[in-house]
Each structure stands twice: as structure tokens, then as C-alpha cells.
mmJSON file of the N, C-alpha and C atoms, coordinates in Angstrom:
{"data_MODEL":{"atom_site":{
"group_PDB":["ATOM","ATOM","ATOM","ATOM","ATOM","ATOM","ATOM","ATOM","ATOM","ATOM","ATOM","ATOM","ATOM","ATOM","ATOM","ATOM","ATOM","ATOM","ATOM","ATOM","ATOM","ATOM","ATOM","ATOM","ATOM","ATOM","ATOM","ATOM","ATOM","ATOM","ATOM","ATOM","ATOM","ATOM","ATOM","ATOM","ATOM","ATOM","ATOM","ATOM","ATOM","ATOM","ATOM","ATOM","ATOM","ATOM","ATOM","ATOM","ATOM","ATOM","ATOM","ATOM","ATOM","ATOM","ATOM","ATOM","ATOM","ATOM","ATOM","ATOM","ATOM","ATOM","ATOM","ATOM","ATOM","ATOM","ATOM","ATOM","ATOM","ATOM","ATOM","ATOM","ATOM","ATOM","ATOM","ATOM","ATOM","ATOM","ATOM","ATOM","ATOM","ATOM","ATOM","ATOM","ATOM","ATOM","ATOM","ATOM","ATOM","ATOM","ATOM","ATOM","ATOM","ATOM","ATOM","ATOM","ATOM","ATOM","ATOM","ATOM","ATOM","ATOM","ATOM","ATOM","ATOM","ATOM","ATOM","ATOM","ATOM","ATOM","ATOM","ATOM","ATOM","ATOM","ATOM","ATOM","ATOM","ATOM","ATOM","ATOM","ATOM","ATOM","ATOM","ATOM","ATOM","ATOM","ATOM","ATOM","ATOM","ATOM","ATOM","ATOM","ATOM","ATOM","ATOM","ATOM","ATOM","ATOM","ATOM","ATOM","ATOM","ATOM","ATOM","ATOM","ATOM","ATOM","ATOM","ATOM","ATOM","ATOM","ATOM","ATOM","ATOM","ATOM","ATOM","ATOM","ATOM","ATOM","ATOM","ATOM","ATOM","ATOM","ATOM","ATOM","ATOM","ATOM","ATOM","ATOM","ATOM","ATOM","ATOM","ATOM","ATOM","ATOM","ATOM","ATOM","ATOM","ATOM","ATOM","ATOM","ATOM","ATOM","ATOM","ATOM","ATOM","ATOM","ATOM","ATOM","ATOM","ATOM","ATOM","ATOM","ATOM","ATOM","ATOM","ATOM","ATOM","ATOM","ATOM","ATOM","ATOM","ATOM","ATOM","ATOM","ATOM","ATOM","ATOM","ATOM","ATOM","ATOM","ATOM","ATOM","ATOM","ATOM","ATOM","ATOM","ATOM","ATOM","ATOM","ATOM","ATOM","ATOM","ATOM","ATOM","ATOM","ATOM","ATOM","ATOM","ATOM","ATOM","ATOM","ATOM","ATOM","ATOM","ATOM","ATOM","ATOM"],
"id":[1,2,3,4,5,6,7,8,9,10,11,12,13,14,15,16,17,18,19,20,21,22,23,24,25,26,27,28,29,30,31,32,33,34,35,36,37,38,39,40,41,42,43,44,45,46,47,48,49,50,51,52,53,54,55,56,57,58,59,60,61,62,63,64,65,66,67,68,69,70,71,72,73,74,75,76,77,78,79,80,81,82,83,84,85,86,87,88,89,90,91,92,93,94,95,96,97,98,99,100,101,102,103,104,105,106,107,108,109,110,111,112,113,114,115,116,117,118,119,120,121,122,123,124,125,126,127,128,129,130,131,132,133,134,135,136,137,138,139,140,141,142,143,144,145,146,147,148,149,150,151,152,153,154,155,156,157,158,159,160,161,162,163,164,165,166,167,168,169,170,171,172,173,174,175,176,177,178,179,180,181,182,183,184,185,186,187,188,189,190,191,192,193,194,195,196,197,198,199,200,201,202,203,204,205,206,207,208,209,210,211,212,213,214,215,216,217,218,219,220,221,222,223,224,225,226,227,228,229,230,231,232,233,234,235,236,237],
"type_symbol":["N","C","C","N","C","C","N","C","C","N","C","C","N","C","C","N","C","C","N","C","C","N","C","C","N","C","C","N","C","C","N","C","C","N","C","C","N","C","C","N","C","C","N","C","C","N","C","C","N","C","C","N","C","C","N","C","C","N","C","C","N","C","C","N","C","C","N","C","C","N","C","C","N","C","C","N","C","C","N","C","C","N","C","C","N","C","C","N","C","C","N","C","C","N","C","C","N","C","C","N","C","C","N","C","C","N","C","C","N","C","C","N","C","C","N","C","C","N","C","C","N","C","C","N","C","C","N","C","C","N","C","C","N","C","C","N","C","C","N","C","C","N","C","C","N","C","C","N","C","C","N","C","C","N","C","C","N","C","C","N","C","C","N","C","C","N","C","C","N","C","C","N","C","C","N","C","C","N","C","C","N","C","C","N","C","C","N","C","C","N","C","C","N","C","C","N","C","C","N","C","C","N","C","C","N","C","C","N","C","C","N","C","C","N","C","C","N","C","C","N","C","C","N","C","C","N","C","C","N","C","C","N","C","C","N","C","C"],
"label_atom_id":["N","CA","C","N","CA","C","N","CA","C","N","CA","C","N","CA","C","N","CA","C","N","CA","C","N","CA","C","N","CA","C","N","CA","C","N","CA","C","N","CA","C","N","CA","C","N","CA","C","N","CA","C","N","CA","C","N","CA","C","N","CA","C","N","CA","C","N","CA","C","N","CA","C","N","CA","C","N","CA","C","N","CA","C","N","CA","C","N","CA","C","N","CA","C","N","CA","C","N","CA","C","N","CA","C","N","CA","C","N","CA","C","N","CA","C","N","CA","C","N","CA","C","N","CA","C","N","CA","C","N","CA","C","N","CA","C","N","CA","C","N","CA","C","N","CA","C","N","CA","C","N","CA","C","N","CA","C","N","CA","C","N","CA","C","N","CA","C","N","CA","C","N","CA","C","N","CA","C","N","CA","C","N","CA","C","N","CA","C","N","CA","C","N","CA","C","N","CA","C","N","CA","C","N","CA","C","N","CA","C","N","CA","C","N","CA","C","N","CA","C","N","CA","C","N","CA","C","N","CA","C","N","CA","C","N","CA","C","N","CA","C","N","CA","C","N","CA","C","N","CA","C","N","CA","C","N","CA","C","N","CA","C","N","CA","C","N","CA","C","N","CA","C","N","CA","C"],
"label_alt_id":[null,null,null,null,null,null,null,null,null,null,null,null,null,null,null,null,null,null,null,null,null,null,null,null,null,null,null,null,null,null,null,null,null,null,null,null,null,null,null,null,null,null,null,null,null,null,null,null,null,null,null,null,null,null,null,null,null,null,null,null,null,null,null,null,null,null,null,null,null,null,null,null,null,null,null,null,null,null,null,null,null,null,null,null,null,null,null,null,null,null,null,null,null,null,null,null,null,null,null,null,null,null,null,null,null,null,null,null,null,null,null,null,null,null,null,null,null,null,null,null,null,null,null,null,null,null,null,null,null,null,null,null,null,null,null,null,null,null,null,null,null,null,null,null,null,null,null,null,null,null,null,null,null,null,null,null,null,null,null,null,null,null,null,null,null,null,null,null,null,null,null,null,null,null,null,null,null,null,null,null,null,null,null,null,null,null,null,null,null,null,null,null,null,null,null,null,null,null,null,null,null,null,null,null,null,null,null,null,null,null,null,null,null,null,null,null,null,null,null,null,null,null,null,null,null,null,null,null,null,null,null,null,null,null,null,null,null],
"label_comp_id":["MET","MET","MET","ASN","ASN","ASN","LEU","LEU","LEU","ASP","ASP","ASP","LEU","LEU","LEU","ILE","ILE","ILE","THR","THR","THR","ARG","ARG","ARG","ASP","ASP","ASP","ARG","ARG","ARG","ASP","ASP","ASP","GLY","GLY","GLY","LYS","LYS","LYS","PRO","PRO","PRO","CYS","CYS","CYS","THR","THR","THR","MET","MET","MET","ARG","ARG","ARG","TYR","TYR","TYR","GLU","GLU","GLU","VAL","VAL","VAL","VAL","VAL","VAL","ASN","ASN","ASN","ALA","ALA","ALA","MET","MET","MET","LEU","LEU","LEU","LEU","LEU","LEU","ASN","ASN","ASN","GLU","GLU","GLU","PHE","PHE","PHE","LEU","LEU","LEU","LYS","LYS","LYS","GLN","GLN","GLN","HIS","HIS","HIS","ARG","ARG","ARG","LYS","LYS","LYS","VAL","VAL","VAL","GLU","GLU","GLU","GLU","GLU","GLU","GLN","GLN","GLN","GLU","GLU","GLU","ALA","ALA","ALA","ILE","ILE","ILE","ILE","ILE","ILE","ALA","ALA","ALA","LYS","LYS","LYS","GLN","GLN","GLN","GLN","GLN","GLN","LYS","LYS","LYS","GLN","GLN","GLN","ILE","ILE","ILE","ASP","ASP","ASP","THR","THR","THR","LEU","LEU","LEU","THR","THR","THR","ARG","ARG","ARG","GLY","GLY","GLY","LEU","LEU","LEU","GLN","GLN","GLN","ARG","ARG","ARG","VAL","VAL","VAL","SER","SER","SER","ASN","ASN","ASN","GLN","GLN","GLN","ILE","ILE","ILE","GLU","GLU","GLU","LEU","LEU","LEU","THR","THR","THR","LYS","LYS","LYS","PRO","PRO","PRO","ALA","ALA","ALA","PRO","PRO","PRO","GLN","GLN","GLN","VAL","VAL","VAL","ALA","ALA","ALA","ARG","ARG","ARG","ASN","ASN","ASN","ASP","ASP","ASP","GLN","GLN","GLN"],
"label_asym_id":["A","A","A","A","A","A","A","A","A","A","A","A","A","A","A","A","A","A","A","A","A","A","A","A","A","A","A","A","A","A","A","A","A","A","A","A","A","A","A","A","A","A","A","A","A","A","A","A","A","A","A","A","A","A","A","A","A","A","A","A","A","A","A","A","A","A","A","A","A","A","A","A","A","A","A","A","A","A","A","A","A","A","A","A","A","A","A","A","A","A","A","A","A","A","A","A","A","A","A","A","A","A","A","A","A","A","A","A","A","A","A","A","A","A","A","A","A","A","A","A","A","A","A","A","A","A","A","A","A","A","A","A","A","A","A","A","A","A","A","A","A","A","A","A","A","A","A","A","A","A","A","A","A","A","A","A","A","A","A","A","A","A","A","A","A","A","A","A","A","A","A","A","A","A","A","A","A","A","A","A","A","A","A","A","A","A","A","A","A","A","A","A","A","A","A","A","A","A","A","A","A","A","A","A","A","A","A","A","A","A","A","A","A","A","A","A","A","A","A","A","A","A","A","A","A","A","A","A","A","A","A","A","A","A","A","A","A"],
"label_entity_id":["1","1","1","1","1","1","1","1","1","1","1","1","1","1","1","1","1","1","1","1","1","1","1","1","1","1","1","1","1","1","1","1","1","1","1","1","1","1","1","1","1","1","1","1","1","1","1","1","1","1","1","1","1","1","1","1","1","1","1","1","1","1","1","1","1","1","1","1","1","1","1","1","1","1","1","1","1","1","1","1","1","1","1","1","1","1","1","1","1","1","1","1","1","1","1","1","1","1","1","1","1","1","1","1","1","1","1","1","1","1","1","1","1","1","1","1","1","1","1","1","1","1","1","1","1","1","1","1","1","1","1","1","1","1","1","1","1","1","1","1","1","1","1","1","1","1","1","1","1","1","1","1","1","1","1","1","1","1","1","1","1","1","1","1","1","1","1","1","1","1","1","1","1","1","1","1","1","1","1","1","1","1","1","1","1","1","1","1","1","1","1","1","1","1","1","1","1","1","1","1","1","1","1","1","1","1","1","1","1","1","1","1","1","1","1","1","1","1","1","1","1","1","1","1","1","1","1","1","1","1","1","1","1","1","1","1","1"],
"label_seq_id":[1,1,1,2,2,2,3,3,3,4,4,4,5,5,5,6,6,6,7,7,7,8,8,8,9,9,9,10,10,10,11,11,11,12,12,12,13,13,13,14,14,14,15,15,15,16,16,16,17,17,17,18,18,18,19,19,19,20,20,20,21,21,21,22,22,22,23,23,23,24,24,24,25,25,25,26,26,26,27,27,27,28,28,28,29,29,29,30,30,30,31,31,31,32,32,32,33,33,33,34,34,34,35,35,35,36,36,36,37,37,37,38,38,38,39,39,39,40,40,40,41,41,41,42,42,42,43,43,43,44,44,44,45,45,45,46,46,46,47,47,47,48,48,48,49,49,49,50,50,50,51,51,51,52,52,52,53,53,53,54,54,54,55,55,55,56,56,56,57,57,57,58,58,58,59,59,59,60,60,60,61,61,61,62,62,62,63,63,63,64,64,64,65,65,65,66,66,66,67,67,67,68,68,68,69,69,69,70,70,70,71,71,71,72,72,72,73,73,73,74,74,74,75,75,75,76,76,76,77,77,77,78,78,78,79,79,79],
"pdbx_PDB_ins_code":[null,null,null,null,null,null,null,null,null,null,null,null,null,null,null,null,null,null,null,null,null,null,null,null,null,null,null,null,null,null,null,null,null,null,null,null,null,null,null,null,null,null,null,null,null,null,null,null,null,null,null,null,null,null,null,null,null,null,null,null,null,null,null,null,null,null,null,null,null,null,null,null,null,null,null,null,null,null,null,null,null,null,null,null,null,null,null,null,null,null,null,null,null,null,null,null,null,null,null,null,null,null,null,null,null,null,null,null,null,null,null,null,null,null,null,null,null,null,null,null,null,null,null,null,null,null,null,null,null,null,null,null,null,null,null,null,null,null,null,null,null,null,null,null,null,null,null,null,null,null,null,null,null,null,null,null,null,null,null,null,null,null,null,null,null,null,null,null,null,null,null,null,null,null,null,null,null,null,null,null,null,null,null,null,null,null,null,null,null,null,null,null,null,null,null,null,null,null,null,null,null,null,null,null,null,null,null,null,null,null,null,null,null,null,null,null,null,null,null,null,null,null,null,null,null,null,null,null,null,null,null,null,null,null,null,null,null],
"Cartn_x":[-39.379,-39.783,-38.374,-38.83,-37.871,-37.209,-35.998,-35.026,-35.095,-35.383,-35.416,-36.341,-37.339,-38.647,-38.835,-37.411,-37.263,-36.25,-36.484,-35.342,-34.817,-33.453,-33.111,-32.484,-32.21,-31.782,-30.432,-29.439,-28.037,-27.244,-27.993,-27.417,-27.747,-28.798,-28.745,-30.115,-30.933,-32.091,-33.23,-34.102,-35.362,-36.195,-36.313,-37.102,-38.286,-38.616,-39.86,-40.033,-41.023,-41.358,-41.729,-41.147,-41.3,-42.595,-43.671,-45.021,-45.241,-44.493,-44.805,-44.12,-43.042,-42.432,-43.37,-44.105,-45.026,-45.987,-46.593,-47.727,-47.162,-46.114,-45.852,-45.368,-44.589,-44.399,-45.756,-47.195,-48.312,-48.707,-48.557,-49.312,-48.299,-47.217,-46.418,-46.86,-46.852,-47.187,-48.858,-49.881,-51.108,-51.133,-50.305,-50.26,-49.843,-48.636,-48.244,-49.318,-49.682,-51.029,-52.001,-52.258,-53.504,-53.422,-51.997,-51.474,-51.531,-51.167,-51.281,-52.57,-53.269,-54.956,-55.483,-55.206,-55.686,-54.959,-53.75,-53.064,-54.113,-54.214,-54.523,-56.358,-56.807,-58.31,-58.353,-57.31,-57.348,-56.629,-55.859,-55.702,-56.998,-57.563,-58.98,-60.223,-60.007,-61.143,-60.438,-59.414,-58.635,-58.798,-58.992,-59.363,-60.72,-61.427,-62.764,-63.358,-62.836,-63.156,-62.575,-61.591,-60.882,-61.887,-62.205,-63.14,-64.753,-65.09,-66.374,-66.093,-65.051,-64.902,-64.751,-64.008,-63.813,-65.311,-65.778,-67.615,-68.139,-67.965,-69.02,-68.392,-67.312,-66.672,-66.889,-66.819,-67.452,-68.686,-69.349,-71.131,-71.431,-70.503,-70.793,-70.348,-69.314,-68.659,-69.821,-70.301,-71.22,-72.533,-73.052,-73.876,-74.006,-72.762,-72.493,-72.448,-71.461,-71.713,-73.296,-73.829,-75.443,-76.015,-75.64,-76.274,-75.918,-75.016,-74.097,-74.473,-75.156,-75.283,-76.723,-76.441,-77.48,-78.692,-79.915,-81.045,-81.231,-81.648,-81.732,-82.775,-82.485,-83.404,-84.27,-85.351,-86.361,-86.396,-85.948,-86.147,-87.815,-88.361,-89.595,-89.252,-90.175,-90.061,-91.547,-92.346,-93.615,-93.154,-92.102,-92.165,-91.794],
"Cartn_y":[199.346,199.457,198.911,198.405,197.9,198.759,199.115,199.909,199.749,198.537,198.114,198.831,199.292,199.651,201.11,202.086,203.219,203.16,204.146,204.475,205.916,206.198,207.396,208.311,209.618,210.432,210.323,211.125,211.215,211.179,212.166,212.643,211.632,210.291,209.243,209.866,210.944,210.94,210.345,209.867,209.331,210.109,209.292,210.011,209.284,207.882,207.724,206.282,205.714,204.272,203.644,202.151,200.932,200.139,200.72,200.294,198.71,198.7,197.466,196.281,196.684,195.781,195.531,196.553,196.31,195.364,195.436,194.788,193.38,192.884,191.455,191.052,191.905,191.688,191.392,192.217,191.803,190.805,190.232,189.129,187.761,187.713,186.821,186.647,187.615,187.395,186.983,187.245,186.951,185.25,185.197,183.417,182.71,183.102,182.702,182.364,183.312,183.255,182.559,182.562,181.869,180.131,179.737,178.406,178.021,179.014,178.654,178.42,179.197,179.108,177.906,177.423,175.983,175.072,174.892,173.826,173.8,175.03,175.155,174.561,174.746,174.149,172.665,172.146,170.955,170.106,170.775,170.0,170.188,171.456,171.519,170.293,169.936,168.959,167.881,167.415,166.238,166.02,166.964,167.264,166.869,167.614,167.407,166.013,165.391,163.868,163.087,163.286,162.843,162.661,164.271,164.278,163.688,163.695,163.059,161.561,160.917,159.283,159.005,160.014,159.787,160.028,160.769,161.203,159.917,159.278,158.106,157.139,156.947,155.713,156.121,157.345,157.678,157.351,157.636,157.573,155.785,154.981,153.35,152.969,153.5,153.185,153.6,154.747,155.165,154.459,154.136,153.145,151.671,151.28,150.03,150.029,151.018,151.267,151.262,151.989,152.136,150.783,150.076,148.766,147.808,148.016,146.969,147.606,148.69,149.144,148.436,147.782,146.777,147.987,147.407,148.101,148.827,149.775,150.335,149.374,149.144,148.009,148.898,148.805,149.724,148.741,149.293,148.592,149.048,147.736,147.986,148.389,149.161,149.622,148.545,148.055,147.981,146.339,145.847,144.827,144.631],
"Cartn_z":[-248.751,-250.317,-250.786,-251.876,-252.896,-253.733,-253.598,-254.536,-255.863,-256.289,-257.666,-258.394,-257.734,-258.187,-258.564,-258.317,-258.506,-259.341,-260.575,-261.374,-260.819,-261.17,-260.917,-262.209,-261.816,-262.859,-262.467,-263.522,-263.594,-262.207,-261.679,-260.196,-259.233,-259.436,-258.749,-257.516,-258.132,-257.239,-258.045,-257.02,-257.254,-258.543,-259.716,-260.868,-261.122,-261.264,-261.561,-260.727,-260.648,-260.119,-261.412,-261.147,-262.473,-262.105,-262.258,-262.018,-262.742,-263.687,-264.426,-263.698,-262.838,-262.099,-260.734,-260.397,-259.079,-259.572,-260.757,-260.922,-261.259,-261.596,-261.713,-260.274,-259.295,-257.75,-257.016,-257.418,-256.728,-257.098,-258.421,-259.015,-258.354,-258.159,-257.754,-256.383,-255.423,-254.087,-253.939,-254.821,-254.675,-255.257,-255.823,-256.451,-255.361,-254.54,-253.589,-252.372,-251.889,-251.101,-251.509,-252.808,-253.323,-253.213,-253.52,-253.255,-251.793,-251.114,-249.373,-248.938,-249.574,-249.051,-249.246,-250.935,-251.284,-250.56,-250.117,-249.348,-248.066,-247.579,-246.129,-246.28,-247.294,-247.761,-247.662,-248.335,-248.323,-247.127,-246.215,-245.09,-243.945,-244.191,-243.459,-243.67,-244.98,-245.568,-245.355,-245.005,-244.709,-243.13,-242.449,-241.018,-240.72,-241.556,-241.243,-241.334,-242.475,-242.55,-241.102,-241.046,-239.616,-238.496,-238.138,-237.256,-237.423,-238.771,-238.821,-238.629,-239.088,-238.73,-237.276,-236.524,-235.159,-234.251,-234.812,-234.536,-234.39,-235.652,-235.706,-234.911,-234.67,-234.146,-232.613,-232.099,-230.684,-230.323,-231.426,-231.37,-231.0,-231.931,-231.854,-230.598,-229.886,-228.663,-227.8,-227.512,-226.813,-226.683,-227.897,-228.288,-227.376,-227.791,-227.173,-225.486,-225.299,-223.61,-222.844,-223.607,-223.148,-223.103,-224.248,-224.471,-223.337,-222.654,-221.741,-220.251,-220.156,-218.58,-218.246,-217.008,-216.338,-216.398,-216.494,-216.42,-214.785,-214.667,-213.268,-212.312,-211.303,-210.4,-209.417,-209.113,-208.444,-206.851,-205.805,-204.663,-204.167,-203.87,-203.196,-201.452,-200.95,-199.381,-198.74,-199.438,-198.899,-198.093,-197.744,-197.049,-195.553],
"occupancy":[1.0,1.0,1.0,1.0,1.0,1.0,1.0,1.0,1.0,1.0,1.0,1.0,1.0,1.0,1.0,1.0,1.0,1.0,1.0,1.0,1.0,1.0,1.0,1.0,1.0,1.0,1.0,1.0,1.0,1.0,1.0,1.0,1.0,1.0,1.0,1.0,1.0,1.0,1.0,1.0,1.0,1.0,1.0,1.0,1.0,1.0,1.0,1.0,1.0,1.0,1.0,1.0,1.0,1.0,1.0,1.0,1.0,1.0,1.0,1.0,1.0,1.0,1.0,1.0,1.0,1.0,1.0,1.0,1.0,1.0,1.0,1.0,1.0,1.0,1.0,1.0,1.0,1.0,1.0,1.0,1.0,1.0,1.0,1.0,1.0,1.0,1.0,1.0,1.0,1.0,1.0,1.0,1.0,1.0,1.0,1.0,1.0,1.0,1.0,1.0,1.0,1.0,1.0,1.0,1.0,1.0,1.0,1.0,1.0,1.0,1.0,1.0,1.0,1.0,1.0,1.0,1.0,1.0,1.0,1.0,1.0,1.0,1.0,1.0,1.0,1.0,1.0,1.0,1.0,1.0,1.0,1.0,1.0,1.0,1.0,1.0,1.0,1.0,1.0,1.0,1.0,1.0,1.0,1.0,1.0,1.0,1.0,1.0,1.0,1.0,1.0,1.0,1.0,1.0,1.0,1.0,1.0,1.0,1.0,1.0,1.0,1.0,1.0,1.0,1.0,1.0,1.0,1.0,1.0,1.0,1.0,1.0,1.0,1.0,1.0,1.0,1.0,1.0,1.0,1.0,1.0,1.0,1.0,1.0,1.0,1.0,1.0,1.0,1.0,1.0,1.0,1.0,1.0,1.0,1.0,1.0,1.0,1.0,1.0,1.0,1.0,1.0,1.0,1.0,1.0,1.0,1.0,1.0,1.0,1.0,1.0,1.0,1.0,1.0,1.0,1.0,1.0,1.0,1.0,1.0,1.0,1.0,1.0,1.0,1.0,1.0,1.0,1.0,1.0,1.0,1.0,1.0,1.0,1.0,1.0,1.0,1.0],
"B_iso_or_equiv":[0.0,0.0,0.0,0.0,0.0,0.0,0.0,0.0,0.0,0.0,0.0,0.0,0.0,0.0,0.0,0.0,0.0,0.0,0.0,0.0,0.0,0.0,0.0,0.0,0.0,0.0,0.0,0.0,0.0,0.0,0.0,0.0,0.0,0.0,0.0,0.0,0.0,0.0,0.0,0.0,0.0,0.0,0.0,0.0,0.0,0.0,0.0,0.0,0.0,0.0,0.0,0.0,0.0,0.0,0.0,0.0,0.0,0.0,0.0,0.0,0.0,0.0,0.0,0.0,0.0,0.0,0.0,0.0,0.0,0.0,0.0,0.0,0.0,0.0,0.0,0.0,0.0,0.0,0.0,0.0,0.0,0.0,0.0,0.0,0.0,0.0,0.0,0.0,0.0,0.0,0.0,0.0,0.0,0.0,0.0,0.0,0.0,0.0,0.0,0.0,0.0,0.0,0.0,0.0,0.0,0.0,0.0,0.0,0.0,0.0,0.0,0.0,0.0,0.0,0.0,0.0,0.0,0.0,0.0,0.0,0.0,0.0,0.0,0.0,0.0,0.0,0.0,0.0,0.0,0.0,0.0,0.0,0.0,0.0,0.0,0.0,0.0,0.0,0.0,0.0,0.0,0.0,0.0,0.0,0.0,0.0,0.0,0.0,0.0,0.0,0.0,0.0,0.0,0.0,0.0,0.0,0.0,0.0,0.0,0.0,0.0,0.0,0.0,0.0,0.0,0.0,0.0,0.0,0.0,0.0,0.0,0.0,0.0,0.0,0.0,0.0,0.0,0.0,0.0,0.0,0.0,0.0,0.0,0.0,0.0,0.0,0.0,0.0,0.0,0.0,0.0,0.0,0.0,0.0,0.0,0.0,0.0,0.0,0.0,0.0,0.0,0.0,0.0,0.0,0.0,0.0,0.0,0.0,0.0,0.0,0.0,0.0,0.0,0.0,0.0,0.0,0.0,0.0,0.0,0.0,0.0,0.0,0.0,0.0,0.0,0.0,0.0,0.0,0.0,0.0,0.0,0.0,0.0,0.0,0.0,0.0,0.0],
"pdbx_formal_charge":[null,null,null,null,null,null,null,null,null,null,null,null,null,null,null,null,null,null,null,null,null,null,null,null,null,null,null,null,null,null,null,null,null,null,null,null,null,null,null,null,null,null,null,null,null,null,null,null,null,null,null,null,null,null,null,null,null,null,null,null,null,null,null,null,null,null,null,null,null,null,null,null,null,null,null,null,null,null,null,null,null,null,null,null,null,null,null,null,null,null,null,null,null,null,null,null,null,null,null,null,null,null,null,null,null,null,null,null,null,null,null,null,null,null,null,null,null,null,null,null,null,null,null,null,null,null,null,null,null,null,null,null,null,null,null,null,null,null,null,null,null,null,null,null,null,null,null,null,null,null,null,null,null,null,null,null,null,null,null,null,null,null,null,null,null,null,null,null,null,null,null,null,null,null,null,null,null,null,null,null,null,null,null,null,null,null,null,null,null,null,null,null,null,null,null,null,null,null,null,null,null,null,null,null,null,null,null,null,null,null,null,null,null,null,null,null,null,null,null,null,null,null,null,null,null,null,null,null,null,null,null,null,null,null,null,null,null],
"auth_seq_id":[1,1,1,2,2,2,3,3,3,4,4,4,5,5,5,6,6,6,7,7,7,8,8,8,9,9,9,10,10,10,11,11,11,12,12,12,13,13,13,14,14,14,15,15,15,16,16,16,17,17,17,18,18,18,19,19,19,20,20,20,21,21,21,22,22,22,23,23,23,24,24,24,25,25,25,26,26,26,27,27,27,28,28,28,29,29,29,30,30,30,31,31,31,32,32,32,33,33,33,34,34,34,35,35,35,36,36,36,37,37,37,38,38,38,39,39,39,40,40,40,41,41,41,42,42,42,43,43,43,44,44,44,45,45,45,46,46,46,47,47,47,48,48,48,49,49,49,50,50,50,51,51,51,52,52,52,53,53,53,54,54,54,55,55,55,56,56,56,57,57,57,58,58,58,59,59,59,60,60,60,61,61,61,62,62,62,63,63,63,64,64,64,65,65,65,66,66,66,67,67,67,68,68,68,69,69,69,70,70,70,71,71,71,72,72,72,73,73,73,74,74,74,75,75,75,76,76,76,77,77,77,78,78,78,79,79,79],
"auth_comp_id":["MET","MET","MET","ASN","ASN","ASN","LEU","LEU","LEU","ASP","ASP","ASP","LEU","LEU","LEU","ILE","ILE","ILE","THR","THR","THR","ARG","ARG","ARG","ASP","ASP","ASP","ARG","ARG","ARG","ASP","ASP","ASP","GLY","GLY","GLY","LYS","LYS","LYS","PRO","PRO","PRO","CYS","CYS","CYS","THR","THR","THR","MET","MET","MET","ARG","ARG","ARG","TYR","TYR","TYR","GLU","GLU","GLU","VAL","VAL","VAL","VAL","VAL","VAL","ASN","ASN","ASN","ALA","ALA","ALA","MET","MET","MET","LEU","LEU","LEU","LEU","LEU","LEU","ASN","ASN","ASN","GLU","GLU","GLU","PHE","PHE","PHE","LEU","LEU","LEU","LYS","LYS","LYS","GLN","GLN","GLN","HIS","HIS","HIS","ARG","ARG","ARG","LYS","LYS","LYS","VAL","VAL","VAL","GLU","GLU","GLU","GLU","GLU","GLU","GLN","GLN","GLN","GLU","GLU","GLU","ALA","ALA","ALA","ILE","ILE","ILE","ILE","ILE","ILE","ALA","ALA","ALA","LYS","LYS","LYS","GLN","GLN","GLN","GLN","GLN","GLN","LYS","LYS","LYS","GLN","GLN","GLN","ILE","ILE","ILE","ASP","ASP","ASP","THR","THR","THR","LEU","LEU","LEU","THR","THR","THR","ARG","ARG","ARG","GLY","GLY","GLY","LEU","LEU","LEU","GLN","GLN","GLN","ARG","ARG","ARG","VAL","VAL","VAL","SER","SER","SER","ASN","ASN","ASN","GLN","GLN","GLN","ILE","ILE","ILE","GLU","GLU","GLU","LEU","LEU","LEU","THR","THR","THR","LYS","LYS","LYS","PRO","PRO","PRO","ALA","ALA","ALA","PRO","PRO","PRO","GLN","GLN","GLN","VAL","VAL","VAL","ALA","ALA","ALA","ARG","ARG","ARG","ASN","ASN","ASN","ASP","ASP","ASP","GLN","GLN","GLN"],
"auth_asym_id":["A","A","A","A","A","A","A","A","A","A","A","A","A","A","A","A","A","A","A","A","A","A","A","A","A","A","A","A","A","A","A","A","A","A","A","A","A","A","A","A","A","A","A","A","A","A","A","A","A","A","A","A","A","A","A","A","A","A","A","A","A","A","A","A","A","A","A","A","A","A","A","A","A","A","A","A","A","A","A","A","A","A","A","A","A","A","A","A","A","A","A","A","A","A","A","A","A","A","A","A","A","A","A","A","A","A","A","A","A","A","A","A","A","A","A","A","A","A","A","A","A","A","A","A","A","A","A","A","A","A","A","A","A","A","A","A","A","A","A","A","A","A","A","A","A","A","A","A","A","A","A","A","A","A","A","A","A","A","A","A","A","A","A","A","A","A","A","A","A","A","A","A","A","A","A","A","A","A","A","A","A","A","A","A","A","A","A","A","A","A","A","A","A","A","A","A","A","A","A","A","A","A","A","A","A","A","A","A","A","A","A","A","A","A","A","A","A","A","A","A","A","A","A","A","A","A","A","A","A","A","A","A","A","A","A","A","A"],
"auth_atom_id":["N","CA","C","N","CA","C","N","CA","C","N","CA","C","N","CA","C","N","CA","C","N","CA","C","N","CA","C","N","CA","C","N","CA","C","N","CA","C","N","CA","C","N","CA","C","N","CA","C","N","CA","C","N","CA","C","N","CA","C","N","CA","C","N","CA","C","N","CA","C","N","CA","C","N","CA","C","N","CA","C","N","CA","C","N","CA","C","N","CA","C","N","CA","C","N","CA","C","N","CA","C","N","CA","C","N","CA","C","N","CA","C","N","CA","C","N","CA","C","N","CA","C","N","CA","C","N","CA","C","N","CA","C","N","CA","C","N","CA","C","N","CA","C","N","CA","C","N","CA","C","N","CA","C","N","CA","C","N","CA","C","N","CA","C","N","CA","C","N","CA","C","N","CA","C","N","CA","C","N","CA","C","N","CA","C","N","CA","C","N","CA","C","N","CA","C","N","CA","C","N","CA","C","N","CA","C","N","CA","C","N","CA","C","N","CA","C","N","CA","C","N","CA","C","N","CA","C","N","CA","C","N","CA","C","N","CA","C","N","CA","C","N","CA","C","N","CA","C","N","CA","C","N","CA","C","N","CA","C","N","CA","C","N","CA","C","N","CA","C","N","CA","C","N","CA","C"],
"pdbx_PDB_model_num":[1,1,1,1,1,1,1,1,1,1,1,1,1,1,1,1,1,1,1,1,1,1,1,1,1,1,1,1,1,1,1,1,1,1,1,1,1,1,1,1,1,1,1,1,1,1,1,1,1,1,1,1,1,1,1,1,1,1,1,1,1,1,1,1,1,1,1,1,1,1,1,1,1,1,1,1,1,1,1,1,1,1,1,1,1,1,1,1,1,1,1,1,1,1,1,1,1,1,1,1,1,1,1,1,1,1,1,1,1,1,1,1,1,1,1,1,1,1,1,1,1,1,1,1,1,1,1,1,1,1,1,1,1,1,1,1,1,1,1,1,1,1,1,1,1,1,1,1,1,1,1,1,1,1,1,1,1,1,1,1,1,1,1,1,1,1,1,1,1,1,1,1,1,1,1,1,1,1,1,1,1,1,1,1,1,1,1,1,1,1,1,1,1,1,1,1,1,1,1,1,1,1,1,1,1,1,1,1,1,1,1,1,1,1,1,1,1,1,1,1,1,1,1,1,1,1,1,1,1,1,1,1,1,1,1,1,1]
}}}
């Protein structure tokens, strides 16, 4: 607990809670987390684009390999 949130009486005993400060602290923490989520969403979107690009490239290479494979030959046994 943050001791700055507590007001004390003349004897130094806790008296009241400074709720107006709590609201400001909570808002500040919320905004920090919100910025972090937005940054993470941007990173995820960038990574998804990279994944999509790599997947398309891999598909092209797979298709080229498939086209260059020799056709299977069947051996006849009737000779």
C-alpha cells in the first residue's frame, strides 16, 4: 500500500484515505497498460503480415518443386 494515500491525525494514526489520489493512480496505470496493449497489437499485426508473406513464399517454392519432380514411371511386367 502506498503510504501517501493515507492522511494521519495529530498523533500520526491513520485517519482517512485520499481517494482522489487513488483515482488518479488507477487512471495512470490503466493508461500505461492501454499503451502497452496497443504496442503489442501493432507488433502482432506486423508479425502476422510477415507470416503471411513467408507462407506465400513457401507455397510458391513448394509448387515449383512439385512441377520439377519427374513424373512417376510405371514398369511393365509382361515382357
